[in-house]
Structures are given as C-alpha cells and as structure tokens.
C-alpha positions as CSV (number, residue, x, y, z in Angstrom):
1,M,10.9,9.5,-46.2
2,I,9.9,12.6,-43.7
3,S,12.7,15.6,-43.8
4,T,13.3,16.8,-40.7
5,P,14.4,20.7,-39.9
6,A,17.4,21.2,-38.6
7,K,17.2,24.5,-35.9
8,G,16.0,27.5,-37.4
9,E,15.6,25.9,-40.7
10,S,12.6,24.8,-42.9
11,V,11.2,22.0,-44.5
12,A,7.6,21.4,-46.4
13,L,5.3,19.9,-44.1
14,H,4.4,16.0,-44.1
15,V,0.7,15.9,-44.5
16,T,-1.0,12.0,-45.2
17,P,-3.5,13.8,-47.6
18,K,-6.4,12.5,-45.7
19,D,-8.6,13.5,-42.7
20,N,-8.4,17.5,-43.9
21,N,-4.9,17.1,-44.1
22,R,-4.3,17.1,-39.7
23,I,-1.3,17.4,-38.3
24,Q,-0.8,17.0,-34.6
25,V,1.6,18.9,-32.2
26,G,2.0,17.1,-29.3
27,M,3.9,17.4,-25.7
28,S,4.2,14.6,-23.4
29,W,5.4,14.0,-19.7
30,D,5.7,11.6,-16.7
31,T,5.3,11.7,-13.1
32,G,8.3,11.6,-11.3
33,Q,10.3,11.9,-7.6
34,E,11.8,14.4,-5.9
35,K,13.6,14.7,-3.0
36,K,11.7,16.5,0.0
37,T,13.2,17.7,3.3
38,E,10.9,17.5,6.4
39,G,11.4,18.2,10.1
40,F,13.8,20.9,11.8
41,F,17.0,22.1,12.7
42,I,19.2,19.0,13.6
43,F,16.3,16.5,13.1
44,K,15.7,17.6,9.0
45,K,16.0,14.5,6.7
46,E,15.3,14.0,3.0
47,K,13.2,11.4,1.4
48,M,11.7,11.0,-2.0
49,V,8.2,11.3,-2.8
50,N,6.0,11.1,-5.8
51,V,5.2,14.5,-7.6
52,T,3.3,15.2,-10.9
53,Y,4.3,18.1,-12.9
54,D,2.0,20.6,-15.0
55,C,3.2,21.7,-18.7
56,D,1.2,23.9,-21.2
57,L,0.8,24.4,-25.0
58,F,-0.6,26.9,-27.0
59,C,-0.3,28.6,-30.5
60,C,-0.5,31.8,-32.1
61,I,-2.3,32.6,-35.4
62,Y,-0.9,35.3,-37.4
63,D,-1.6,36.5,-41.0
64,Q,0.8,37.3,-43.6
65,A,1.5,41.3,-42.3
66,G,2.6,39.2,-38.7
67,E,-0.4,40.3,-37.0
68,L,-2.0,38.5,-34.2
69,I,-5.3,37.4,-35.2
70,D,-6.1,34.3,-33.1
71,H,-4.8,32.0,-30.6
72,V,-5.3,28.3,-29.1
73,T,-4.5,27.7,-25.4
74,P,-6.0,25.1,-22.9
75,E,-8.1,27.4,-20.8
76,N,-11.7,26.3,-21.7
77,A,-12.7,29.7,-23.6
78,N,-9.8,29.2,-26.0
79,L,-9.7,25.2,-27.2
80,M,-10.8,26.1,-30.4
81,D,-9.9,28.9,-33.3
82,S,-12.7,30.7,-34.6
83,S,-12.4,28.8,-37.7
84,E,-13.2,25.7,-36.1
85,Q,-10.0,24.3,-37.9
86,I,-7.9,24.4,-34.7
87,F,-7.9,22.5,-31.3
88,H,-6.4,22.1,-28.4
89,S,-7.1,19.0,-26.2
90,G,-7.6,20.6,-22.8
91,D,-5.4,21.2,-19.7
92,N,-3.5,18.1,-18.2
93,Q,-2.0,19.2,-15.0
94,T,-0.2,15.3,-14.5
95,G,1.3,14.0,-17.1
96,R,-0.6,11.0,-16.0
97,I,-1.9,10.5,-19.7
98,S,-0.6,7.4,-22.2
99,G,1.1,9.7,-25.0
100,D,0.7,13.5,-26.0
101,D,-0.4,14.7,-22.4
102,E,-1.4,17.9,-24.6
103,Y,-1.9,18.4,-28.1
104,I,-2.8,20.8,-30.6
105,S,-4.7,19.4,-33.7
106,I,-4.3,21.4,-36.8
107,N,-6.9,20.5,-40.4
108,T,-4.6,22.2,-42.6
109,A,-6.5,21.5,-45.5
110,N,-9.4,23.8,-44.4
111,L,-7.2,27.0,-42.6
112,P,-9.3,30.4,-43.6
113,D,-6.7,32.0,-46.1
114,N,-5.4,35.0,-44.1
115,Y,-3.7,32.6,-41.8
116,Y,0.1,32.7,-42.9
117,A,1.5,31.1,-39.8
118,I,0.8,29.4,-36.9
119,V,3.3,29.1,-34.0
120,F,3.5,27.2,-31.3
121,F,4.7,27.7,-27.8
122,A,5.1,25.5,-24.4
123,M,5.3,26.2,-20.8
124,A,6.5,24.7,-17.5
125,Q,4.9,25.4,-14.7
126,G,5.5,25.4,-11.2
127,N,8.9,27.0,-10.9
128,R,10.5,23.8,-13.0
129,T,12.6,23.9,-15.8
130,F,12.0,21.6,-18.6
131,K,14.8,19.7,-17.5
132,Q,13.7,19.0,-14.1
133,I,10.3,17.4,-15.9
134,N,10.2,13.8,-16.1
135,N,10.8,12.6,-19.9
136,S,9.1,16.0,-21.5
137,E,9.0,16.1,-25.4
138,I,7.0,17.7,-27.7
139,R,6.5,16.5,-31.7
140,V,5.0,17.6,-34.5
141,A,3.3,14.6,-36.0
142,D,1.1,13.6,-39.2
143,G,-2.4,13.0,-38.2
144,P,-3.0,9.9,-39.8
145,S,-0.1,8.2,-39.7
146,D,1.0,9.9,-36.3
147,E,4.6,10.0,-37.5
148,N,7.0,12.7,-36.3
149,Q,8.4,15.2,-38.2
150,L,9.7,17.2,-35.5
151,H,10.5,15.7,-31.9
152,L,12.5,17.4,-29.1
153,N,13.5,15.5,-25.8
154,L,13.4,18.7,-23.6
155,D,14.9,16.9,-20.4
156,K,17.4,15.7,-22.2
157,M,18.8,18.8,-24.0
158,G,21.5,21.2,-22.5
159,E,19.4,24.8,-23.3
160,A,16.4,23.6,-21.6
161,N,17.2,25.0,-18.1
162,T,13.8,27.2,-18.7
163,D,10.0,27.5,-18.3
164,G,9.5,28.6,-21.9
165,L,9.9,27.2,-25.5
166,I,9.0,29.0,-28.9
167,F,9.2,26.0,-30.4
168,A,8.3,25.5,-34.1
169,A,6.0,27.3,-36.9
170,L,3.5,26.0,-39.5
171,I,3.9,28.8,-42.1
172,R,2.3,29.0,-45.6
173,D,4.3,28.3,-49.0
174,E,3.1,27.7,-52.2
175,Q,5.9,26.0,-53.5
176,A,5.7,23.2,-51.2
177,E,2.9,19.9,-52.2
178,F,0.3,20.6,-49.2
179,G,1.2,24.6,-49.1
180,W,2.9,24.3,-45.8
181,K,6.3,24.4,-44.5
182,L,7.7,23.8,-40.7
183,K,10.2,25.5,-39.3
184,N,12.1,24.5,-36.3
185,I,12.5,27.4,-34.0
186,S,13.3,25.6,-30.8
187,E,14.1,29.0,-29.2
188,F,14.2,28.8,-25.1
189,K,12.8,31.6,-23.0
190,N,12.2,32.3,-19.4
191,A,9.1,33.1,-18.9
192,A,9.7,36.1,-16.7
193,D,11.6,37.7,-19.5
194,V,8.4,37.5,-22.0
195,E,6.0,40.4,-22.2
196,D,4.2,38.8,-25.2
197,W,4.4,35.4,-26.4
198,G,2.4,36.6,-29.5
199,A,5.3,39.2,-30.2
200,E,7.9,36.8,-29.5
201,G,6.7,34.8,-32.1
202,A,5.6,36.9,-34.7
203,A,9.3,37.3,-35.0
204,F,10.4,34.1,-36.5
205,I,7.5,34.2,-39.2
206,K,9.1,37.0,-40.9
C-alpha cells in the first residue's frame, strides 16, 4: 500500500523499479461556465458563457545547501533541465486535454548527485484562484503504474482562494529504498506577494 504524506510530513517516495524509476507530477483542470454581464444600464443582463482556464506547473531544483541550480517551466526554453532527466509536457492554456493537462516527468534513478531537492509549484492565471477553476487537481504519481501517492482537489480546498501553490518536494533520503522522500508542502500563496518563488521553495527543504 502506498503511503501518502499529510501536510508538512514526508514519506519514502513510491517508485516502480523500471523505466528509470520515473514519477510524474501532474496538474489537471476542465473547461467551465461563468456568468457574463452584457448591455448597459437598465438593459444589462447576465448569461452563462463557456470559458477555458490557464494553469501552469513548474519546479525548482536545489543543491544540498539550498541553492537554486536549475528549473523547469512550461516555457519552450525551459521544458527540460540541464541533465535531461526532468521534462515538462508543455504549456496548456485551455484544460481540454484528457488526464494531466500539464505534467513534469522525472527519471529519479538518473538524477545528478548534486540534485538534492526538487520543489513543485502551480499557478492559476487570468486573475483567478484555484477554487474558481473547474475540477482543478494536482498529484504526484508513480510513472509506470500511474498510481497516486499525493493528490489534492484544489477547487474543493478552503484555503485555495489564491493563485499560487507550493505543492510538494522530492528530497534525497539515503534511508529510503529508492533514495528519495516525498514531502507534502501544500502552502497556498498569492502570486503578487511572492518576489522569488525559488527562495520560497528553498525554505521547505531545510
């Protein structure tokens, strides 16, 4: 049975020992409907319109001293880290894909020795919060089996009235069977209040 960490806790990372011990951190959401006001003055009326949403998933990579050494984002220039063992699926601005709309795949068996921690973040774009985005979810899953070890239904969480999230971290652990532990961070942030996401993430791996 896979062990799921509570907020602020860490457990050994569950890995199926094949495919380079790959795991996947994914975010998904769906299109929805929102009220839109049309017209002027006494002629105003509301109607429901179909809308799409834009969310982003990214990660920061740190050495043991907590220094930021690399990052992976949905931007074309940053879809893969320098070791080529962490890669992003690419930017999705609609939520129309089945399954994970954006994901980051990590070959944990092949990561460089100086990669001590990887922290994963999510952002809701378009002046919306996670609670406003239809069926917004985020997860950490074993790659070969697709079995979740950590899963959050963001639009159902009371504290998700923000557009930023420090989700989880992979941290090296020599005592763990596959050399990594999974930490559930689940800290919601307003993006406007964050000057440096890399520094924010580093605080959770010390």
